N, C-alpha and C positions, 0 to 999 in steps of 0.2 A: 504492499500501500503504498503509493509517493505523495506526499505531500510536496506544496510547492514552499516558494519560500515564503509568501506571504498570508501563510493560512496556519496554525497548528491543530490538534487533537490533541481534545483529552478525553470524555468520555466516551467519545470514537475507536482511539483505542485498544477500549477493551469489550469493543462490539455492543457499544451503549449507544444508546441514541435519546436526547432529545421527542417529551410524546407534545405533541399537540394536540390539544381536546378539542372536539364541536360540540355545542349542543344546541339545539336548535326546540325552538319551547313555543306552544302556541299559548297563549296568555290571555285566559279566561275574560273577554268584552263586560269593562267599565274594571276591569282588577288591575288595570296596568300601576295608577302610584302606589296598591299595595305591593305589589310586587317589587316596583320600585324601593322602596321601604326593609321589606323582609331582606334585597338582594343587599343592601348596603349596613345591614344589621349582624350579616354572616363575614362577610368578605373577608374583613381584618382578624377574623379567627382563623379561616381557611389560607388567609396570606404565613399561619405562621404553621403550616403542617409540612416537614419535614420532604425536600422534592419541590415543594410548591415554587414555581419562578414566575407567577403573573396567568392575570386574566383579562380579558377589556365583555363585556358585559352593552354586545351593541340591538338595538333598536330600527327594522324594517322604514324606511322614508314613505314607502307606497301603502304597507300594512300594519297598524300599533300592534293587530295584535301578534305577530311574528317580529322573534327575539331570537338571539344569538349569545351564546356564551363562550368566549373562547378562555382559553386556558390551555399555562406552559409547565412540563413538569418533568423533572432530569431526568426520569426513563420514566418508561409503562410499570415498571415496578416498584416503582412511588407512586404511583398516581392508582393502580389496582391494590393496594397496601391501606393508602386512602377510602379507595370509592366500596370494599369491603370491611370496612371497619364501621363501629356500630356509630360515632360520629358523623360520618357522612349523614349517611340518612337521617341523623335528627338537625343537623343544622341546616338541610337540605330542605325540612320537612315545611317551614313557611313558603319558602315560593315553592313546591308543588300545591300548596293547595291551590295555588293561582291558575295551574295550568288544566288544560285543556289533553294535550296532547304532547309527545315531549320521544326527540332521534337524538342517539346521543353518536356520535362517530367517532374515531383514535386512527393519528395521522405521524408518524414517527417523519420530525423531521427532519429532511436530506440539506439542503442549505437553506440560506437565510443572508440577510440581505438591509446594511444597516446604510441610511443616510448618513454621507461624508465618510464614511470607512472606503478601505479599496474591495474589503470581502473578508465575510465573519472568521471573526480570532479562534470560535469554536466548532463547527461545523461543518467544514469544507473538506472534503474528501477530494483526491484526482487520484484517477488511477486503477480502482475498484473500492470494490464495497463489503463488510465484514459482515 
């Protein structure tokens, strides 16, 4: 596995990859403010979870009931450990009471581009995969 001079591998050298979780939700009509309030109440607790790197809460520009939460984790293992724990369901319960449907997808982060940087410092591998 070759690395260019502008890149360095961290967890990637050990076969680990960051995980991006995309959680799409349909928020019940009229429950948008309650949903947003519930999210604000739990986000700092989630931020303390081992392996958690950050998240974004997004609302559709054309459909007020269509929301997406994207989160990034050091690895799939970190996310799975948190998701399978009792804290996860407890924290998510206030959000889920506002939701009529949900869909979750998980993706390994292969490349990342950061404005003002020539290359991503953690993710870019050139010449092969583990």
